[in-house]
Structure formats: structure tokens, C-alpha cells
C-alpha positions as CSV (number, residue, x, y, z in Angstrom):
1,M,-0.2,16.1,-13.8
2,D,-3.8,15.0,-13.6
3,A,-5.0,12.5,-10.9
4,Q,-6.3,9.5,-12.7
5,V,-7.4,7.4,-9.7
6,V,-8.8,9.3,-6.7
7,L,-10.0,7.6,-3.4
8,K,-11.9,9.8,-1.0
9,N,-12.6,8.5,2.5
10,V,-12.8,4.9,1.2
11,T,-13.8,2.4,3.9
12,K,-14.6,-1.3,3.6
13,R,-15.9,-3.4,6.5
14,F,-16.4,-7.2,6.6
15,T,-18.2,-9.4,9.0
16,T,-16.8,-12.9,9.4
17,K,-18.2,-15.8,11.4
18,T,-15.0,-16.6,13.3
19,L,-13.4,-13.1,13.8
20,G,-16.4,-10.8,13.8
21,D,-16.2,-7.3,12.3
22,I,-13.0,-6.3,10.4
23,V,-12.3,-2.9,9.0
24,A,-10.3,-4.1,6.0
25,V,-9.8,-0.6,4.6
26,D,-10.0,2.4,7.0
27,N,-10.7,5.8,5.5
28,F,-8.2,5.7,2.5
29,N,-7.5,9.0,0.8
30,L,-5.1,9.0,-2.1
31,E,-4.4,10.2,-5.6
32,V,-2.6,8.3,-8.4
33,Y,-1.3,10.5,-11.2
34,E,-1.3,10.0,-15.0
35,G,1.6,7.8,-16.2
36,E,2.6,7.0,-12.6
37,C,3.5,3.5,-11.3
38,F,2.0,3.4,-7.8
39,S,2.4,0.4,-5.5
40,F,0.3,-0.8,-2.6
41,L,2.6,-2.6,-0.2
42,G,2.0,-4.3,3.0
43,P,1.6,-7.7,4.8
44,S,-1.3,-10.1,4.3
45,G,-4.5,-8.7,5.7
46,C,-3.4,-5.0,5.4
47,G,-6.1,-4.0,2.9
48,K,-4.1,-3.6,-0.3
49,S,-5.9,-6.2,-2.4
50,T,-9.3,-5.2,-1.1
51,T,-8.5,-1.6,-2.2
52,L,-7.5,-2.8,-5.7
53,R,-10.7,-4.8,-6.0
54,M,-12.8,-1.7,-5.0
55,I,-11.0,0.3,-7.7
56,A,-11.7,-2.5,-10.2
57,G,-15.4,-2.6,-9.1
58,F,-15.3,-6.2,-7.8
59,E,-16.0,-5.1,-4.3
60,D,-18.5,-2.4,-3.3
61,L,-17.5,0.4,-0.8
62,T,-18.9,0.6,2.7
63,E,-18.2,4.3,2.7
64,G,-16.5,6.9,0.5
65,E,-16.0,7.4,-3.3
66,I,-13.7,6.4,-6.1
67,H,-13.1,8.5,-9.3
68,L,-11.3,7.2,-12.4
69,C,-10.0,9.6,-15.1
70,G,-12.1,12.4,-13.7
71,N,-15.4,10.4,-13.5
72,P,-17.0,9.0,-10.4
73,V,-17.3,5.1,-10.5
74,S,-18.2,4.3,-6.9
75,V,-20.0,6.8,-4.7
76,K,-21.6,5.1,-1.7
77,N,-23.9,7.9,-0.4
78,K,-25.4,8.3,-3.9
79,N,-25.6,4.6,-4.6
80,L,-23.5,5.1,-7.7
81,Y,-21.7,2.0,-8.9
82,V,-20.2,1.5,-12.4
83,P,-19.6,-2.2,-13.2
84,P,-16.0,-3.5,-13.8
85,E,-16.5,-3.9,-17.6
86,E,-17.4,-0.3,-18.0
87,R,-14.5,1.2,-16.0
88,G,-12.0,0.9,-18.9
89,L,-9.3,-0.7,-16.8
90,G,-6.7,-3.4,-17.7
91,M,-6.2,-6.1,-15.1
92,V,-3.6,-8.8,-14.5
93,F,-3.9,-11.1,-11.5
94,Q,-1.6,-13.4,-9.5
95,A,-3.2,-16.5,-11.1
96,F,-2.6,-16.1,-14.8
97,A,-6.4,-16.3,-15.5
98,V,-6.0,-17.4,-19.1
99,W,-8.7,-19.6,-20.7
100,P,-7.3,-23.1,-21.4
101,H,-9.8,-23.9,-24.1
102,M,-8.9,-20.8,-26.2
103,T,-5.8,-20.2,-28.3
104,V,-3.4,-17.4,-27.4
105,F,-5.0,-15.2,-30.1
106,E,-8.6,-15.9,-28.8
107,N,-7.5,-15.2,-25.2
108,V,-6.2,-11.8,-26.1
109,A,-9.0,-11.0,-28.5
110,F,-11.7,-11.8,-25.9
111,P,-12.2,-8.3,-24.5
112,L,-12.3,-6.8,-28.0
113,R,-15.0,-9.2,-29.0
114,I,-17.0,-8.2,-25.9
115,Q,-16.7,-4.6,-27.2
116,K,-18.0,-5.9,-30.6
117,L,-15.1,-4.5,-32.6
118,N,-15.0,-5.6,-36.3
119,R,-12.7,-8.4,-37.4
120,A,-10.1,-6.3,-39.0
121,D,-9.6,-4.1,-35.9
122,V,-9.5,-7.1,-33.6
123,E,-6.8,-8.7,-35.7
124,K,-4.7,-5.6,-35.9
125,R,-4.9,-4.8,-32.2
126,V,-4.3,-8.4,-31.1
127,K,-1.2,-8.7,-33.3
128,E,0.2,-5.5,-31.9
129,A,-0.4,-6.6,-28.3
130,L,1.3,-10.0,-29.0
131,R,4.2,-8.2,-30.6
132,H,4.7,-6.0,-27.6
133,T,4.6,-9.0,-25.2
134,S,6.9,-11.2,-27.3
135,L,4.2,-13.7,-28.2
136,Q,4.1,-13.3,-32.0
137,G,4.1,-16.7,-33.8
138,L,2.2,-18.3,-30.9
139,E,-1.3,-17.2,-32.0
140,D,-2.7,-20.7,-32.5
141,V,-1.0,-22.3,-29.5
142,Y,-3.0,-23.2,-26.4
143,P,-1.9,-21.9,-22.9
144,S,-1.3,-25.4,-21.5
145,D,1.6,-25.8,-24.0
146,L,3.3,-22.6,-22.8
147,S,5.5,-21.8,-19.8
148,G,4.3,-19.8,-16.8
149,G,6.1,-16.7,-18.1
150,Q,4.4,-17.0,-21.5
151,Q,1.0,-17.5,-19.8
152,Q,1.5,-14.3,-17.8
153,R,2.4,-12.5,-21.0
154,I,-0.9,-13.6,-22.5
155,A,-2.6,-12.0,-19.5
156,L,-0.6,-8.8,-20.1
157,A,-1.4,-8.8,-23.8
158,R,-5.1,-9.2,-23.0
159,A,-4.9,-6.3,-20.5
160,I,-3.2,-3.9,-22.9
161,V,-5.2,-4.8,-26.1
162,T,-8.0,-2.5,-25.0
163,N,-5.6,0.5,-24.6
164,P,-6.6,1.1,-21.0
165,K,-5.7,4.4,-19.3
166,V,-5.1,2.5,-15.9
167,M,-3.6,-0.9,-15.4
168,L,-4.3,-2.8,-12.2
169,L,-1.8,-5.5,-11.3
170,D,-2.4,-7.8,-8.3
171,E,0.8,-9.7,-7.5
172,P,1.2,-10.6,-11.2
173,L,4.8,-11.9,-10.9
174,S,4.6,-13.9,-7.7
175,N,4.0,-17.3,-9.4
176,L,7.2,-16.8,-11.6
177,D,10.7,-18.0,-10.8
178,P,13.1,-15.2,-9.5
179,K,15.0,-14.8,-12.8
180,L,11.8,-14.5,-14.8
181,R,10.3,-12.1,-12.3
182,E,13.2,-9.8,-12.8
183,S,13.0,-9.7,-16.6
184,M,9.2,-9.2,-16.4
185,R,9.7,-6.2,-14.2
186,F,11.6,-4.5,-17.0
187,E,9.0,-5.6,-19.6
188,L,6.2,-4.1,-17.5
189,K,8.0,-0.7,-17.3
190,E,8.7,-0.9,-21.1
191,L,5.0,-1.6,-21.8
192,Q,4.1,1.4,-19.6
193,R,6.5,3.6,-21.5
194,K,5.1,2.5,-24.9
195,F,1.4,2.6,-24.0
196,N,1.6,5.4,-21.4
197,F,-0.9,3.8,-19.0
198,T,-1.0,4.4,-15.2
199,I,-0.1,1.4,-13.1
200,I,-1.4,0.4,-9.7
201,F,0.6,-2.5,-8.5
202,V,-0.3,-4.6,-5.4
203,T,2.6,-6.7,-3.9
204,H,4.0,-7.8,-0.6
205,D,7.5,-8.0,-2.3
206,Q,9.3,-4.8,-1.2
207,S,12.2,-5.1,-3.7
208,E,9.7,-5.5,-6.6
209,A,7.8,-2.5,-5.4
210,M,10.9,-0.4,-5.0
211,A,12.2,-1.4,-8.5
212,L,9.0,-0.5,-10.3
213,S,7.4,2.4,-8.4
214,D,7.4,6.1,-8.7
215,R,5.5,6.3,-5.4
216,M,4.4,3.6,-2.9
217,M,1.7,3.4,-0.2
218,V,2.6,1.2,2.8
219,C,-0.4,-0.2,4.6
220,D,-0.8,-1.9,7.9
221,M,-4.0,-3.3,9.5
222,G,-6.3,-1.5,7.1
223,R,-4.6,1.9,7.5
224,I,-2.3,4.0,5.3
225,M,1.0,4.3,7.2
226,Q,2.9,6.4,4.6
227,I,2.9,7.4,1.0
228,D,6.1,8.6,-0.6
229,T,8.9,7.8,-3.1
230,P,10.7,4.5,-2.6
231,E,13.9,6.4,-1.6
232,N,12.1,8.5,1.0
233,L,10.2,5.5,2.4
234,Y,13.4,3.7,2.9
235,N,15.4,6.6,4.3
236,K,12.7,8.4,6.3
237,P,10.2,5.8,7.5
238,I,7.5,7.4,9.6
239,N,7.3,4.6,12.1
240,R,8.8,1.3,13.2
241,F,6.5,-0.8,11.0
242,V,7.5,1.0,7.8
243,H,11.1,0.8,8.8
244,S,10.9,-3.0,9.4
245,F,8.9,-3.6,6.2
246,L,11.3,-1.9,3.8
247,G,14.8,-3.4,3.8
248,E,16.6,-5.0,6.6
249,S,16.3,-3.3,10.0
250,T,18.1,-3.5,13.3
251,F,16.1,-2.4,16.4
252,L,17.5,-1.8,19.9
253,N,15.3,-1.3,23.0
254,V,16.8,1.7,24.9
255,V,16.3,3.5,28.2
256,I,16.7,7.2,28.6
257,K,17.8,8.3,32.1
258,D,19.6,11.4,33.5
259,G,20.2,12.8,30.0
260,K,21.9,9.6,28.7
261,V,20.9,6.7,26.5
262,Y,21.4,3.1,27.7
263,A,20.8,-0.2,25.9
264,K,18.2,-2.1,27.8
265,G,20.0,-4.6,30.0
266,D,23.1,-2.4,30.5
267,M,22.6,0.7,32.7
268,E,26.3,1.1,33.3
269,N,27.6,2.0,29.8
270,P,25.8,4.7,28.0
271,L,25.6,4.9,24.2
272,D,27.2,7.9,22.5
273,L,24.0,9.4,21.1
274,D,22.1,12.7,21.2
275,I,18.7,12.4,22.8
276,P,15.8,13.2,20.5
277,A,13.4,16.0,21.3
278,N,10.4,13.8,21.8
279,A,12.2,11.3,24.0
280,E,10.3,9.0,26.3
281,E,11.8,6.9,29.1
282,E,11.8,3.8,26.9
283,M,12.2,4.0,23.1
284,I,13.2,1.9,20.1
285,L,16.4,2.9,18.3
286,A,16.2,1.9,14.6
287,T,18.9,1.7,12.0
288,R,19.9,-0.5,9.0
289,P,22.5,-3.2,9.7
290,N,24.8,-1.7,7.1
291,A,24.6,1.7,8.8
292,I,26.3,0.6,12.0
293,E,30.0,1.2,12.4
294,L,32.1,-1.6,13.8
295,T,35.5,-0.5,15.1
296,G,38.3,-1.7,17.3
297,N,38.4,1.0,19.9
298,K,35.7,3.7,19.6
299,G,32.1,3.3,20.8
300,Y,30.1,0.9,22.8
301,K,32.4,-2.0,23.9
302,T,31.2,-5.5,23.1
303,F,32.4,-8.6,21.2
304,I,31.6,-10.6,18.1
305,K,29.2,-13.4,19.0
306,K,29.0,-14.8,15.4
307,R,30.6,-14.0,12.0
308,I,28.9,-14.9,8.7
309,F,30.7,-14.4,5.4
310,L,28.3,-13.7,2.5
311,T,29.0,-13.0,-1.2
312,D,28.6,-9.2,-1.0
313,R,29.2,-8.4,2.7
314,T,30.1,-9.8,6.1
315,E,27.4,-10.1,8.8
316,Y,28.2,-10.0,12.5
317,L,26.1,-10.6,15.6
318,V,27.1,-8.5,18.5
319,Q,25.8,-8.2,22.1
320,I,24.4,-4.8,23.2
321,G,22.9,-4.8,26.6
322,D,20.6,-7.9,26.8
323,Q,20.0,-7.9,23.0
324,T,21.8,-9.4,20.0
325,M,22.1,-7.1,17.0
326,K,23.0,-7.8,13.4
327,V,25.7,-5.6,11.8
328,Q,26.7,-5.7,8.1
329,T,30.0,-4.5,6.9
330,P,32.1,-4.6,3.7
331,H,34.6,-7.5,3.5
332,R,37.5,-5.1,4.3
333,V,36.2,-4.8,7.9
334,T,37.3,-8.0,9.5
335,F,36.8,-9.3,13.0
336,A,37.0,-12.8,14.3
337,Q,34.3,-14.7,16.3
338,G,34.9,-13.9,20.0
339,E,37.0,-10.8,19.3
340,S,36.4,-7.5,21.2
341,C,35.0,-4.6,19.2
342,C,33.1,-1.3,19.5
343,V,29.8,-0.3,18.0
344,N,28.7,3.2,16.8
345,F,25.2,4.1,15.6
346,I,25.3,6.5,12.6
347,D,22.2,8.8,12.5
348,P,19.6,6.3,13.9
349,M,15.9,6.9,14.0
350,W,13.8,6.8,17.2
351,Y,10.3,5.3,17.6
352,P,8.0,4.8,20.6
353,V,7.8,1.2,22.0
354,E,5.0,-0.5,20.0
355,D,1.8,-1.7,21.6
356,K,1.8,-5.5,21.8
357,A,-1.9,-5.4,20.7
358,A,-0.8,-4.2,17.3
359,E,1.1,-7.5,16.6
360,E,-1.9,-9.6,17.8
361,E,-4.2,-7.6,15.4
362,R,-1.8,-8.2,12.5
363,R,-1.9,-11.9,13.1
364,R,-5.7,-11.9,13.4
365,R,-6.1,-10.1,10.1
366,Q,-3.9,-12.7,8.3
367,L,-6.6,-15.3,9.1
368,V,-9.4,-13.4,7.3
């Protein structure tokens, strides 16, 4: 497979009046392959949208280079910069970005008219794009008379009408209601199958990214944390941040002493766990709430602080040391509030205690 989007040592720095210098994107290196759906995922201020804008050509690089379909489009040390309209990309934004004074047909035809295609070709390609986005019959309607979902389809049709090799999607579904978002996910994947374009998808919605992506990049504070398949990112997160960002997580502060593992706040009753090779005196034990075993008589002895019945599972809050942990079980596992129980951790992951400065830096970046 050929790499269609290549970033080499891409860095972007901003200077702000209130917060000073910010390294928004810190030395990104990645390759996105032909026909792949690749998501940028992370909290606000992590650098994902800035990276997309640099690929599109809306932001210049501070350092590094970007190549599209084998051609350099941004190379900072050579002062090479190809403008957005010459990069051959399709783009769909969070705001639908349709022109209210133009009909559906004219909105979709606009990029073809910029390319000076003849009238017959414009008509043919617009009709095809409208058919693939379920907008046929609405050619003469204005966007203000359409729903949010239909307006987003106009933006999609306008993006695919030029037959781009790479499609950039910046939170394109976040303004839609949940049911429509779900159906649009399927439509996006179907459009990709029909037109065989590569997708780079920016979102902070983990379930959306996991449903759409072949691979994902999780960013934090302007750095790449991990690039992998959705399954590997969920099952083998490289650090506590990635673990907490994908799916529900349960963390337990533990102390390792004399070859045993203790929950912080209870140095009398050790947990039945093997100590990892890289053990420090204090560590974070990480697992998923549905990967904790709740039994009547085997494991760490505690009690049910709270029981919450949900449609597809039961949630329990239990006390372990000086911490309260969430445990999720199938409905067939039943304990009453206040009842004694035992907890077992099934194959947890171990991480070092996180520096408090990291949380402060995350909060600072969200203000930029």
C-alpha cells in the first residue's frame, strides 16, 4: 500500500498574548495509506485540528514537511507551500459551510466551476454526487429549507464531486443528533467504498472514531501518544491517558511493598496480583470496569457502596482501600447495596503515577 499522506517532523508553534508560547503540534511523524480511514483523536487543545489544517494548507508549518500522493506540498526549510485549492483534497467541516444564497446544485457545482469544467461535465458530476448522497430531486432547493443532515450531505457532495484522492473531515458529524450521526457514519464508509478515497477524520468522539477507523492516532498536549488499530488501542493502551480516553476506565492507586501489592489506604490486605517487572513503589493499576470480577468469597474483601441497574448491565461502586471503584457486571451477577463481596482484577495494566503538571498543561491548552 502506498502512503498518500506523509508528515515528517511536523511542528507548529503559536504565540498567544495570554498564554505565551504554545507548541500545538510537536514533531509529528506519520503515514496514512491509500484507501485507509485514519482518525486523529484527542481532547481539545491536543493538536488534532491544527494538524488537519496544515495538511489542508490553511496553516503553515513551523518546521517539517508534508507530502500528498507522493508530492511535497509543504516543506518549511525550502519555503515550499502549495495553496489549499491546488492540493486536490476534499474537505468537510463541523460547521456545514454551505452557501445560503446558492441552490443545492450550485453549492455542489462550485468547485467544478472554479476548475472551469464545461457545462455538460459539471451537470453530470453534480448529478452523480447528489445521487450518492441521497440529495437527488433537491437540486433547486436552498439550504435554509433543508435539515441539518441534508445540509451536511450537501457539504459531502461538494467534497466528493471533484473526485479527491484524500478527504479531510473535521468533526463533520458533531452538529447532528445522535441517530443521524450513526446513519451518517455508515454513509461515509459507503462513500469511501464507492469512490476509494483516503479519509483523515478529526474527532474527540471515541466511539465515532472506533466505528469508522482502520487506524487511529491518539494525541495529547501536542504529542502523538499512540498510533494503532482501534482494537489494539483499546486493549493495549500505551499509557494511562490513552487508557482513560478510549472507553471507560477504572484506576486504582497502589503501593508495592515487600513483594506485595496494596491498595492505597489499606496496607493490611494485599491484592492477589503479580508484580510487574518495571514496578515502582507507587503505581496506577488500570482496568475496564467490566473486566473486574465480583464474587461472594474470593479476592479482596469489601462491600457494595451503591448499586445502579442499567439497561445492559449493573454498575456497582465498591470501596478498595481509600478509593471508590466502579465495577460493571452482567445482570445475572446480583449483589444488594451494603452486601459484602470480593473483588478480583483480571489482567490489569500498570502505569506510573502521572505528573500533576500534565493535567494543568491540558487545562491550559484548552483555553488557546
